[in-house]
Z-matrix of the N, CA and C atoms (Angstrom, degrees):
N
C 1 1.468
C 2 1.522 1 109.22
N 3 1.331 2 116.79 1 132.37
C 4 1.452 3 121.41 2 179.82
C 5 1.523 4 110.08 3 -118.07
N 6 1.341 5 115.26 4 143.69
C 7 1.460 6 120.35 5 178.56
C 8 1.516 7 109.30 6 -134.37
N 9 1.319 8 116.20 7 170.58
C 10 1.463 9 122.61 8 -178.03
C 11 1.514 10 110.23 9 -117.52
N 12 1.330 11 116.90 10 136.98
C 13 1.458 12 122.05 11 178.33
C 14 1.530 13 108.69 12 -70.38
N 15 1.336 14 118.79 13 127.68
C 16 1.462 15 120.87 14 -179.17
C 17 1.529 16 113.07 15 -71.48
N 18 1.332 17 117.50 16 -16.67
C 19 1.460 18 120.73 17 -178.16
C 20 1.527 19 112.91 18 -87.16
N 21 1.341 20 116.22 19 -49.35
C 22 1.459 21 119.56 20 -174.28
C 23 1.518 22 113.59 21 -111.71
N 24 1.327 23 117.33 22 -10.80
C 25 1.450 24 120.21 23 178.80
C 26 1.511 25 114.88 24 83.65
N 27 1.340 26 117.43 25 1.76
C 28 1.458 27 120.18 26 179.63
C 29 1.519 28 109.83 27 -70.79
N 30 1.329 29 115.65 28 143.10
C 31 1.446 30 119.90 29 179.50
C 32 1.509 31 111.68 30 -113.87
N 33 1.327 32 116.64 31 157.17
C 34 1.454 33 120.39 32 178.46
C 35 1.506 34 111.33 33 174.81
N 36 1.336 35 115.02 34 -177.82
C 37 1.455 36 121.18 35 179.94
C 38 1.523 37 110.43 36 -63.60
N 39 1.327 38 116.28 37 144.27
C 40 1.455 39 120.49 38 178.79
C 41 1.528 40 111.54 39 -61.44
N 42 1.354 41 116.48 40 -27.36
C 43 1.460 42 119.96 41 177.89
C 44 1.518 43 112.72 42 -61.01
N 45 1.333 44 116.97 43 -34.93
C 46 1.461 45 120.53 44 178.87
C 47 1.522 46 110.92 45 -66.03
N 48 1.324 47 117.46 46 -40.02
C 49 1.455 48 121.13 47 -179.24
C 50 1.526 49 110.80 48 -70.43
N 51 1.346 50 116.61 49 -36.49
C 52 1.467 51 120.07 50 176.74
C 53 1.523 52 110.23 51 -64.30
N 54 1.339 53 116.24 52 -43.03
C 55 1.468 54 120.61 53 178.84
C 56 1.518 55 110.55 54 -62.13
N 57 1.348 56 116.79 55 -37.50
C 58 1.460 57 120.81 56 -179.88
C 59 1.531 58 110.60 57 -66.15
N 60 1.334 59 116.53 58 -39.16
C 61 1.464 60 120.91 59 178.10
C 62 1.532 61 109.79 60 -64.91
N 63 1.335 62 116.53 61 -44.05
C 64 1.465 63 120.58 62 178.17
C 65 1.522 64 111.15 63 -60.82
N 66 1.327 65 116.36 64 -40.36
C 67 1.466 66 120.09 65 -179.78
C 68 1.525 67 110.77 66 -62.78
N 69 1.336 68 117.18 67 -41.46
C 70 1.464 69 119.92 68 178.44
C 71 1.524 70 110.78 69 -64.64
N 72 1.342 71 116.41 70 -39.79
C 73 1.459 72 119.96 71 178.32
C 74 1.526 73 111.61 72 -64.20
N 75 1.332 74 115.91 73 -38.42
C 76 1.469 75 120.25 74 178.01
C 77 1.524 76 110.78 75 -62.97
N 78 1.335 77 116.41 76 -42.10
C 79 1.467 78 120.92 77 179.32
C 80 1.525 79 110.77 78 -64.31
N 81 1.337 80 116.65 79 -42.15
C 82 1.465 81 120.52 80 179.16
C 83 1.529 82 111.08 81 -65.00
N 84 1.337 83 116.93 82 -40.02
C 85 1.468 84 120.50 83 178.84
C 86 1.521 85 110.59 84 -65.88
N 87 1.333 86 116.99 85 -41.58
C 88 1.466 87 121.14 86 -179.90
C 89 1.521 88 111.08 87 -66.19
N 90 1.331 89 116.87 88 -32.11
C 91 1.468 90 120.77 89 -178.39
C 92 1.528 91 111.91 90 -66.64
N 93 1.333 92 117.63 91 -22.06
C 94 1.464 93 121.15 92 179.98
C 95 1.526 94 112.28 93 -79.59
N 96 1.327 95 117.54 94 -15.51
C 97 1.461 96 120.79 95 -175.08
C 98 1.523 97 111.67 96 -70.42
N 99 1.346 98 117.86 97 144.41
C 100 1.466 99 120.35 98 173.16
C 101 1.524 100 110.14 99 -59.25
N 102 1.324 101 116.20 100 150.72
C 103 1.468 102 120.87 101 -174.25
C 104 1.529 103 112.88 102 -60.41
N 105 1.357 104 117.52 103 -30.47
C 106 1.460 105 119.20 104 -177.96
C 107 1.526 106 112.53 105 -83.31
N 108 1.329 107 116.98 106 -1.09
C 109 1.465 108 119.98 107 -179.40
C 110 1.526 109 113.66 108 -116.45
N 111 1.328 110 117.59 109 -19.36
C 112 1.455 111 121.05 110 -171.79
C 113 1.516 112 114.48 111 -53.34
N 114 1.329 113 117.52 112 -57.35
C 115 1.462 114 121.26 113 -178.80
C 116 1.526 115 111.30 114 -64.34
N 117 1.325 116 116.27 115 -37.33
C 118 1.472 117 120.73 116 -178.55
C 119 1.530 118 111.00 117 -66.15
N 120 1.328 119 116.78 118 -37.03
C 121 1.469 120 120.02 119 178.27
C 122 1.522 121 110.24 120 -65.71
N 123 1.327 122 117.13 121 -40.98
C 124 1.465 123 120.10 122 -179.60
C 125 1.527 124 110.96 123 -64.16
N 126 1.343 125 117.46 124 -35.62
C 127 1.464 126 120.06 125 175.22
C 128 1.524 127 110.45 126 -70.72
N 129 1.319 128 115.78 127 -39.20
C 130 1.465 129 120.81 128 -177.31
C 131 1.525 130 111.88 129 -62.87
N 132 1.319 131 117.85 130 -44.72
C 133 1.465 132 118.98 131 -176.10
C 134 1.527 133 111.58 132 -66.84
N 135 1.343 134 116.49 133 -19.55
C 136 1.459 135 119.14 134 175.83
C 137 1.514 136 112.77 135 -64.25
N 138 1.352 137 116.59 136 -21.76
C 139 1.462 138 120.91 137 178.92
C 140 1.525 139 112.24 138 -72.64
N 141 1.333 140 116.48 139 -9.41
C 142 1.457 141 120.25 140 179.35
C 143 1.527 142 112.18 141 -88.22
N 144 1.321 143 117.44 142 1.57
C 145 1.464 144 120.37 143 176.72
C 146 1.528 145 109.13 144 -116.72
N 147 1.330 146 118.14 145 148.75
C 148 1.463 147 120.30 146 175.43
C 149 1.529 148 110.49 147 -61.80
N 150 1.327 149 116.53 148 162.15
C 151 1.463 150 120.93 149 -178.31
C 152 1.523 151 112.03 150 -58.06
N 153 1.322 152 117.26 151 -33.66
C 154 1.460 153 120.79 152 -171.87
C 155 1.523 154 114.44 153 -91.63
N 156 1.362 155 117.45 154 -1.70
C 157 1.462 156 118.70 155 -176.94
C 158 1.521 157 111.11 156 -134.19
N 159 1.351 158 114.93 157 158.47
C 160 1.448 159 121.38 158 175.17
C 161 1.525 160 109.19 159 -96.96
N 162 1.334 161 115.71 160 157.76
C 163 1.457 162 119.80 161 173.32
C 164 1.521 163 110.12 162 -70.90
N 165 1.329 164 116.00 163 147.39
C 166 1.460 165 118.65 164 171.07
C 167 1.529 166 108.00 165 -71.54
N 168 1.319 167 116.26 166 156.63
C 169 1.463 168 120.07 167 179.83
C 170 1.523 169 110.79 168 -60.36
N 171 1.326 170 116.83 169 -38.72
C 172 1.460 171 121.00 170 179.85
C 173 1.526 172 111.36 171 -63.12
N 174 1.346 173 116.53 172 -44.32
C 175 1.468 174 120.49 173 179.93
C 176 1.521 175 110.89 174 -66.28
N 177 1.328 176 117.49 175 -41.12
C 178 1.466 177 121.09 176 178.60
C 179 1.521 178 110.34 177 -62.33
N 180 1.332 179 116.93 178 -41.31
C 181 1.467 180 121.03 179 178.63
C 182 1.524 181 110.75 180 -60.60
N 183 1.324 182 116.16 181 -44.89
C 184 1.468 183 120.99 182 179.74
C 185 1.524 184 111.09 183 -60.84
N 186 1.325 185 117.48 184 -45.43
C 187 1.466 186 121.43 185 -177.75
C 188 1.527 187 111.75 186 -67.26
N 189 1.336 188 116.93 187 -42.22
C 190 1.465 189 120.04 188 178.44
C 191 1.517 190 110.27 189 -63.04
N 192 1.336 191 116.50 190 -42.29
C 193 1.464 192 120.81 191 179.22
C 194 1.527 193 110.80 192 -63.16
N 195 1.336 194 117.30 193 -42.17
C 196 1.464 195 120.91 194 178.49
C 197 1.525 196 110.78 195 -62.05
N 198 1.323 197 116.92 196 -44.35
C 199 1.470 198 120.61 197 179.19
C 200 1.523 199 110.97 198 -63.43
N 201 1.318 200 116.70 199 -42.21
C 202 1.462 201 121.13 200 179.25
C 203 1.523 202 110.77 201 -60.98
N 204 1.338 203 116.71 202 -44.37
C 205 1.457 204 121.03 203 179.54
C 206 1.523 205 111.26 204 -63.03
N 207 1.337 206 117.10 205 -42.58
C 208 1.467 207 120.67 206 -179.32
C 209 1.528 208 110.92 207 -64.19
N 210 1.323 209 116.25 208 -43.70
C 211 1.469 210 120.43 209 -176.60
C 212 1.516 211 111.35 210 -69.92
N 213 1.324 212 116.93 211 -44.05
C 214 1.460 213 121.07 212 -173.98
C 215 1.525 214 113.56 213 -82.54
N 216 1.330 215 116.84 214 -36.09
C 217 1.465 216 119.91 215 -171.91
C 218 1.524 217 114.44 216 -117.66
N 219 1.331 218 117.65 217 -5.44
C 220 1.458 219 119.86 218 -177.77
C 221 1.519 220 110.76 219 85.64
N 222 1.341 221 115.90 220 172.40
C 223 1.466 222 120.11 221 -176.61
C 224 1.527 223 109.61 222 -152.32
N 225 1.339 224 116.23 223 141.04
C 226 1.460 225 121.32 224 173.71
C 227 1.527 226 108.35 225 -82.28
N 228 1.325 227 116.01 226 127.87
C 229 1.465 228 120.01 227 -178.00
C 230 1.514 229 110.48 228 -150.43
N 231 1.323 230 115.98 229 122.59
C 232 1.457 231 122.18 230 172.47
C 233 1.535 232 111.68 231 52.11
N 234 1.336 233 115.62 232 55.67
C 235 1.471 234 123.24 233 179.01
C 236 1.533 235 112.91 234 61.52
N 237 1.309 236 116.91 235 25.63
C 238 1.459 237 121.62 236 -179.08
C 239 1.527 238 108.14 237 -139.14
N 240 1.328 239 116.31 238 152.53
C 241 1.467 240 120.19 239 172.66
C 242 1.515 241 107.52 240 -110.07
N 243 1.311 242 115.89 241 117.28
C 244 1.458 243 121.67 242 -176.30
C 245 1.521 244 109.92 243 -98.90
N 246 1.310 245 116.17 244 120.75
C 247 1.456 246 121.76 245 173.39
C 248 1.525 247 106.75 246 -139.48
N 249 1.316 248 116.13 247 115.73
C 250 1.462 249 120.25 248 -171.29
C 251 1.532 250 110.67 249 -133.36
N 252 1.335 251 117.43 250 154.87
C 253 1.462 252 120.63 251 174.35
C 254 1.528 253 110.79 252 -62.42
N 255 1.319 254 116.24 253 156.93
C 256 1.459 255 119.73 254 -176.48
C 257 1.531 256 112.11 255 -61.55
N 258 1.346 257 117.37 256 -30.66
C 259 1.464 258 119.03 257 -179.24
C 260 1.535 259 111.79 258 -68.04
N 261 1.344 260 116.51 259 -29.55
C 262 1.465 261 120.00 260 175.58
C 263 1.534 262 109.86 261 -68.88
N 264 1.323 263 115.86 262 -43.61
C 265 1.466 264 119.47 263 176.19
C 266 1.526 265 110.47 264 -61.34
N 267 1.331 266 116.67 265 -40.70
C 268 1.468 267 120.17 266 -179.38
C 269 1.525 268 110.82 267 -60.72
N 270 1.343 269 117.21 268 -43.48
C 271 1.465 270 120.24 269 178.57
C 272 1.528 271 110.72 270 -64.03
N 273 1.335 272 116.04 271 -37.85
C 274 1.470 273 119.86 272 179.91
C 275 1.533 274 111.05 273 -66.24
N 276 1.336 275 117.19 274 -42.39
C 277 1.466 276 120.34 275 177.95
C 278 1.529 277 110.39 276 -62.46
N 279 1.334 278 116.71 277 -39.29
C 280 1.466 279 120.33 278 178.95
C 281 1.525 280 110.81 279 -65.97
N 282 1.343 281 116.19 280 -38.68
C 283 1.459 282 120.20 281 179.44
C 284 1.522 283 111.25 282 -65.03
N 285 1.332 284 117.00 283 -41.59
C 286 1.462 285 120.57 284 178.48
C 287 1.525 286 110.16 285 -65.10
N 288 1.329 287 116.24 286 -41.95
C 289 1.469 288 120.69 287 -178.48
C 290 1.535 289 110.97 288 -63.12
N 291 1.339 290 116.44 289 -33.21
C 292 1.460 291 119.81 290 -178.83
C 293 1.513 292 114.35 291 -89.72
N 294 1.335 293 116.83 292 -2.59
C 295 1.460 294 120.51 293 -177.37
C 296 1.527 295 110.99 294 -83.09
N 297 1.313 296 114.22 295 152.26
C 298 1.467 297 120.68 296 177.19
C 299 1.524 298 108.04 297 -90.73
N 300 1.335 299 116.19 298 85.12
C 301 1.456 300 121.13 299 -176.42
C 302 1.519 301 109.81 300 -121.66
N 303 1.321 302 115.09 301 152.51
C 304 1.459 303 120.02 302 -179.52
C 305 1.525 304 110.24 303 -80.69
N 306 1.309 305 115.35 304 143.23
C 307 1.462 306 121.90 305 177.28
C 308 1.523 307 109.09 306 -105.52
N 309 1.338 308 116.42 307 152.82
C 310 1.468 309 127.33 308 -0.07
C 311 1.532 310 111.87 309 -87.54
N 312 1.347 311 116.12 310 151.19
C 313 1.455 312 120.19 311 171.85
C 314 1.529 313 108.73 312 -66.82
N 315 1.313 314 115.64 313 148.03
C 316 1.460 315 120.67 314 -179.89
C 317 1.525 316 112.50 315 -101.25
N 318 1.329 317 116.20 316 -27.08
C 319 1.461 318 120.26 317 -177.36
C 320 1.530 319 109.05 318 -156.41
N 321 1.345 320 116.33 319 -172.29
C 322 1.467 321 121.83 320 -175.91
C 323 1.530 322 112.61 321 -98.72
N 324 1.332 323 119.00 322 13.16
C 325 1.461 324 121.24 323 -174.16
C 326 1.532 325 112.26 324 -59.24
N 327 1.330 326 117.27 325 -43.63
C 328 1.466 327 120.16 326 -177.97
C 329 1.526 328 109.88 327 -62.24
N 330 1.328 329 116.73 328 -45.38
C 331 1.468 330 121.31 329 178.21
C 332 1.519 331 110.94 330 -59.96
N 333 1.323 332 117.29 331 -46.11
C 334 1.454 333 120.80 332 -175.80
C 335 1.525 334 112.09 333 -68.79
N 336 1.326 335 117.48 334 -32.38
C 337 1.464 336 120.41 335 174.89
C 338 1.533 337 110.45 336 -62.27
N 339 1.319 338 116.06 337 -41.31
C 340 1.464 339 119.93 338 -179.98
C 341 1.528 340 110.38 339 -66.77
N 342 1.336 341 117.20 340 -41.05
C 343 1.469 342 120.35 341 177.46
C 344 1.525 343 109.95 342 -61.60
N 345 1.336 344 117.32 343 -43.06
C 346 1.471 345 120.91 344 176.35
C 347 1.522 346 111.15 345 -57.54
N 348 1.331 347 115.59 346 -44.09
C 349 1.462 348 120.32 347 -179.95
C 350 1.527 349 111.10 348 -63.48
N 351 1.341 350 116.31 349 -43.01
C 352 1.464 351 120.91 350 179.11
C 353 1.528 352 110.79 351 -62.16
N 354 1.332 353 116.67 352 -42.82
C 355 1.462 354 120.17 353 178.89
C 356 1.521 355 110.88 354 -66.21
N 357 1.345 356 116.93 355 -35.48
C 358 1.457 357 120.63 356 176.97
C 359 1.521 358 111.88 357 -63.18
N 360 1.347 359 115.75 358 -41.84
C 361 1.466 360 119.81 359 177.95
C 362 1.527 361 110.70 360 -63.48
N 363 1.354 362 115.60 361 -40.96
C 364 1.459 363 120.27 362 -179.21
C 365 1.517 364 110.71 363 -64.35
N 366 1.357 365 116.10 364 -40.72
C 367 1.464 366 120.78 365 179.52
C 368 1.521 367 110.79 366 -65.30
N 369 1.341 368 116.59 367 -43.56
C 370 1.462 369 120.13 368 179.92
C 371 1.520 370 110.71 369 -64.29
N 372 1.359 371 116.17 370 -39.22
C 373 1.461 372 120.00 371 179.54
C 374 1.526 373 111.01 372 -65.20
N 375 1.363 374 116.54 373 -41.74
C 376 1.459 375 120.80 374 179.65
C 377 1.528 376 110.86 375 -66.07
N 378 1.333 377 115.81 376 -40.72
C 379 1.464 378 120.11 377 179.53
C 380 1.517 379 110.85 378 -64.68
N 381 1.342 380 116.28 379 -40.97
C 382 1.460 381 120.01 380 179.18
C 383 1.530 382 110.79 381 -65.37
N 384 1.341 383 116.46 382 -41.88
C 385 1.460 384 120.23 383 -179.97
C 386 1.525 385 110.56 384 -63.96
N 387 1.346 386 116.29 385 -40.95
C 388 1.456 387 119.94 386 179.26
C 389 1.528 388 110.57 387 -65.58
N 390 1.340 389 115.59 388 -38.97
C 391 1.466 390 119.95 389 179.21
C 392 1.528 391 110.66 390 -64.53
N 393 1.320 392 116.44 391 -43.57
C 394 1.466 393 120.09 392 179.04
C 395 1.518 394 111.26 393 -64.47
N 396 1.348 395 115.92 394 -35.40
C 397 1.466 396 119.69 395 178.73
C 398 1.519 397 110.94 396 -65.96
N 399 1.345 398 116.18 397 -39.83
C 400 1.464 399 119.59 398 178.84
C 401 1.525 400 111.39 399 -65.49
N 402 1.338 401 116.16 400 -37.43
C 403 1.461 402 119.87 401 179.32
C 404 1.527 403 110.73 402 -64.41
N 405 1.336 404 115.27 403 -36.06
C 406 1.463 405 120.14 404 -176.99
C 407 1.523 406 112.56 405 -74.16
N 408 1.325 407 118.79 406 -19.72
C 409 1.460 408 121.52 407 -179.63
C 410 1.530 409 110.43 408 -70.88
N 411 1.332 410 117.18 409 148.37
C 412 1.468 411 119.84 410 173.46
C 413 1.522 412 109.83 411 -58.31
N 414 1.335 413 116.41 412 139.03
C 415 1.466 414 120.97 413 -175.53
C 416 1.523 415 111.83 414 -59.17
N 417 1.334 416 117.41 415 -40.37
C 418 1.467 417 120.31 416 -177.45
C 419 1.516 418 110.20 417 -65.07
N 420 1.351 419 116.18 418 -42.75
C 421 1.469 420 120.22 419 -179.67
C 422 1.518 421 110.19 420 -64.85
N 423 1.312 422 116.96 421 -40.89
C 424 1.450 423 121.46 422 -178.11
C 425 1.527 424 110.74 423 -63.60
N 426 1.334 425 117.47 424 -44.28
C 427 1.452 426 120.61 425 -178.65
C 428 1.519 427 111.38 426 -71.78
N 429 1.362 428 117.21 427 -29.68
C 430 1.453 429 120.50 428 178.44
C 431 1.518 430 111.39 429 -67.70
N 432 1.346 431 116.60 430 -32.65
C 433 1.455 432 121.63 431 -178.81
C 434 1.514 433 112.19 432 -84.91
N 435 1.326 434 117.79 433 -13.65
C 436 1.454 435 122.37 434 -175.38
C 437 1.519 436 110.44 435 -88.68
N 438 1.330 437 116.15 436 136.90
C 439 1.458 438 120.22 437 177.60
C 440 1.516 439 109.43 438 -62.80
N 441 1.327 440 116.03 439 137.74
C 442 1.463 441 120.08 440 -174.62
C 443 1.526 442 112.22 441 -60.30
N 444 1.332 443 117.16 442 -29.75
C 445 1.454 444 120.38 443 179.35
C 446 1.508 445 113.38 444 -72.06
N 447 1.365 446 116.92 445 -17.84
C 448 1.458 447 121.02 446 -178.43
C 449 1.517 448 113.01 447 -98.48
N 450 1.328 449 117.93 448 -7.25
C 451 1.455 450 120.57 449 -177.87
C 452 1.526 451 109.61 450 -62.98
N 453 1.305 452 116.55 451 126.60
C 454 1.446 453 121.30 452 177.69
C 455 1.514 454 114.59 453 80.33
N 456 1.358 455 117.81 454 -0.77
C 457 1.464 456 119.82 455 -179.27
C 458 1.523 457 109.16 456 -73.52
N 459 1.322 458 119.79 457 127.88
C 460 1.467 459 121.83 458 -177.70
C 461 1.530 460 111.43 459 -69.41
N 462 1.332 461 115.64 460 148.31
C 463 1.458 462 120.68 461 176.55
C 464 1.530 463 109.77 462 -68.76
N 465 1.332 464 115.66 463 150.02
C 466 1.463 465 121.11 464 179.25
C 467 1.520 466 109.84 465 -64.70
N 468 1.316 467 115.81 466 127.10
C 469 1.466 468 120.68 467 -176.46
C 470 1.521 469 110.88 468 -79.82
N 471 1.308 470 115.47 469 149.82
C 472 1.462 471 121.27 470 173.96
C 473 1.526 472 107.70 471 -73.24
N 474 1.345 473 118.11 472 116.79
C 475 1.472 474 119.58 473 -176.53
C 476 1.523 475 112.75 474 -60.24
N 477 1.333 476 117.01 475 -29.46
C 478 1.457 477 119.79 476 179.92
C 479 1.526 478 110.56 477 -68.52
N 480 1.342 479 115.63 478 -43.93
C 481 1.462 480 119.52 479 -179.86
C 482 1.526 481 111.86 480 -73.75
N 483 1.340 482 115.94 481 -20.90
C 484 1.462 483 119.33 482 179.82
C 485 1.528 484 112.05 483 -77.78
N 486 1.318 485 117.45 484 -12.33
C 487 1.467 486 121.13 485 -179.91
C 488 1.526 487 110.61 486 -72.16
N 489 1.304 488 114.97 487 159.34
C 490 1.453 489 119.76 488 173.74
C 491 1.524 490 110.49 489 -65.30
N 492 1.308 491 116.24 490 155.38
C 493 1.466 492 120.54 491 -175.22
C 494 1.524 493 112.10 492 -58.42
N 495 1.332 494 116.84 493 -44.69
C 496 1.471 495 120.07 494 -177.74
C 497 1.525 496 111.22 495 -68.95
N 498 1.342 497 116.71 496 -42.58
C 499 1.468 498 120.25 497 179.45
C 500 1.522 499 110.75 498 -64.10
N 501 1.338 500 116.18 499 -40.08
C 502 1.462 501 119.42 500 179.46
C 503 1.524 502 110.87 501 -64.60
N 504 1.330 503 116.48 502 -39.51
C 505 1.466 504 120.47 503 179.50
C 506 1.527 505 111.07 504 -63.36
N 507 1.344 506 116.17 505 -40.73
C 508 1.470 507 120.37 506 178.65
C 509 1.522 508 110.54 507 -64.20
N 510 1.351 509 116.38 508 -43.39
C 511 1.467 510 120.58 509 179.96
C 512 1.518 511 111.47 510 -65.14
N 513 1.328 512 117.12 511 -38.87
C 514 1.465 513 121.15 512 178.77
C 515 1.528 514 110.55 513 -64.35
N 516 1.321 515 117.34 514 -39.04
C 517 1.470 516 120.93 515 177.62
C 518 1.524 517 110.64 516 -65.77
N 519 1.334 518 116.02 517 -39.47
C 520 1.465 519 120.77 518 177.44
C 521 1.531 520 110.28 519 -63.39
N 522 1.336 521 116.33 520 -43.67
C 523 1.470 522 121.00 521 179.45
C 524 1.522 523 110.64 522 -62.76
N 525 1.330 524 116.32 523 -42.72
C 526 1.462 525 120.61 524 178.78
C 527 1.522 526 111.24 525 -62.00
N 528 1.340 527 115.95 526 -42.81
C 529 1.465 528 120.48 527 179.89
C 530 1.532 529 110.88 528 -63.86
N 531 1.340 530 116.83 529 -39.76
C 532 1.470 531 120.14 530 179.51
C 533 1.521 532 110.89 531 -64.88
N 534 1.329 533 116.93 532 -40.36
C 535 1.464 534 120.56 533 178.93
C 536 1.530 535 111.08 534 -64.85
N 537 1.326 536 116.22 535 -38.80
C 538 1.474 537 119.76 536 176.75
C 539 1.523 538 110.45 537 -64.33
N 540 1.341 539 116.01 538 -38.75
C 541 1.462 540 120.09 539 178.13
C 542 1.527 541 111.35 540 -65.29
N 543 1.335 542 116.86 541 -28.01
C 544 1.461 543 121.16 542 -179.75
C 545 1.530 544 111.95 543 -81.24
N 546 1.328 545 117.04 544 -3.46
C 547 1.462 546 119.99 545 175.44
C 548 1.520 547 114.77 546 106.84
N 549 1.323 548 118.58 547 5.75
C 550 1.452 549 120.80 548 178.68
C 551 1.530 550 110.49 549 -73.93
N 552 1.323 551 116.86 550 143.83
C 553 1.456 552 121.61 551 176.14
C 554 1.526 553 108.74 552 -82.17
N 555 1.333 554 117.29 553 136.12
C 556 1.467 555 121.87 554 -174.31
C 557 1.517 556 112.73 555 -57.19
N 558 1.339 557 116.90 556 -37.04
C 559 1.471 558 118.42 557 -175.45
C 560 1.534 559 112.94 558 -72.78
N 561 1.349 560 117.14 559 -11.48
C 562 1.458 561 120.10 560 -179.92
C 563 1.529 562 111.67 561 -105.38
N 564 1.317 563 117.51 562 8.31
C 565 1.461 564 120.57 563 179.72
C 566 1.530 565 109.84 564 -85.42
N 567 1.318 566 115.90 565 86.75
C 568 1.454 567 120.93 566 178.59
C 569 1.530 568 109.89 567 -72.94
N 570 1.327 569 116.52 568 155.71
C 571 1.462 570 121.49 569 -176.93
C 572 1.531 571 112.64 570 -56.68
N 573 1.379 572 120.27 571 -43.68
C 574 1.470 573 119.00 572 179.21
C 575 1.526 574 113.06 573 -59.85
N 576 1.336 575 116.62 574 -34.69
C 577 1.463 576 120.43 575 179.50
C 578 1.533 577 110.61 576 -67.78
N 579 1.337 578 116.42 577 -42.14
C 580 1.460 579 120.93 578 178.42
C 581 1.530 580 110.46 579 -66.61
N 582 1.344 581 116.76 580 -40.96
C 583 1.465 582 120.18 581 179.02
C 584 1.522 583 111.05 582 -63.84
N 585 1.351 584 116.43 583 -39.03
C 586 1.461 585 120.31 584 177.73
C 587 1.529 586 110.70 585 -60.12
N 588 1.336 587 115.71 586 -44.85
C 589 1.469 588 120.09 587 178.83
C 590 1.530 589 110.63 588 -65.49
N 591 1.339 590 116.72 589 -38.82
C 592 1.463 591 120.53 590 179.40
C 593 1.525 592 110.95 591 -62.90
N 594 1.331 593 117.10 592 -39.75
C 595 1.471 594 120.27 593 178.24
C 596 1.527 595 110.61 594 -65.11
N 597 1.343 596 116.23 595 -37.31
C 598 1.461 597 119.81 596 178.06
C 599 1.533 598 110.33 597 -64.18
N 600 1.340 599 115.85 598 -42.65
C 601 1.462 600 119.94 599 177.84
C 602 1.522 601 110.60 600 -63.65
N 603 1.335 602 116.19 601 -40.33
C 604 1.466 603 120.60 602 179.61
C 605 1.522 604 110.79 603 -64.95
N 606 1.350 605 116.82 604 -41.02
C 607 1.461 606 120.41 605 177.06
C 608 1.522 607 110.69 606 -61.51
N 609 1.341 608 116.03 607 -38.96
C 610 1.454 609 119.90 608 179.13
C 611 1.521 610 111.90 609 -65.06
N 612 1.344 611 116.01 610 -39.65
C 613 1.461 612 120.01 611 179.21
C 614 1.523 613 111.21 612 -65.47
N 615 1.344 614 115.76 613 -40.59
C 616 1.475 615 119.67 614 179.34
C 617 1.518 616 110.18 615 -67.98
N 618 1.361 617 116.47 616 -40.14
C 619 1.460 618 120.31 617 -179.40
C 620 1.508 619 113.80 618 -65.58
N 621 1.353 620 116.43 619 -27.52
C 622 1.465 621 120.87 620 -178.75
C 623 1.526 622 113.27 621 -78.48
N 624 1.315 623 114.68 622 -16.08
C 625 1.478 624 117.98 623 -176.80
C 626 1.535 625 110.63 624 -77.90
């Protein structure tokens, strides 16, 4: 089927005009990306095509739009809502680009796992800094600012660390195996990533009871 452009009068296959529309949509989607993520996203979506082929314009548009939505508005993933600063996404895209992973990627799970891990590190760092700040405060001032009902109340324990050594080791092995089943490369399975998965499995076990 052939059609004519209403603007310039050029004629051609309808497929060419559809591709042109997709290309414009891809450009508009890319324009929404933060400046520190734009180039990294374009490299990242290339991992969704085999080594010997290029992505279609339609597929590239879809992937860029998905990345833009995740970065700007957050994304629900694995019983969690992920919303991170653009610099966290940028580090995650760089980590995926440097990883030894098989192509083509099928989904964004690997990327989102890394973002979760990065956010976990940030949370632990903030918690540690806050704890150190409280230690540095004069004891009298600290207790004066603390609600009387909270004085002496123990901090919430990490359920993973509260487990017995053998049980924790079994759960960590299970978490590692699940991550491998999801397509993660063994050499990139850092301990925080495995612990995050183990906590998710533990939450699931508690929720089922």
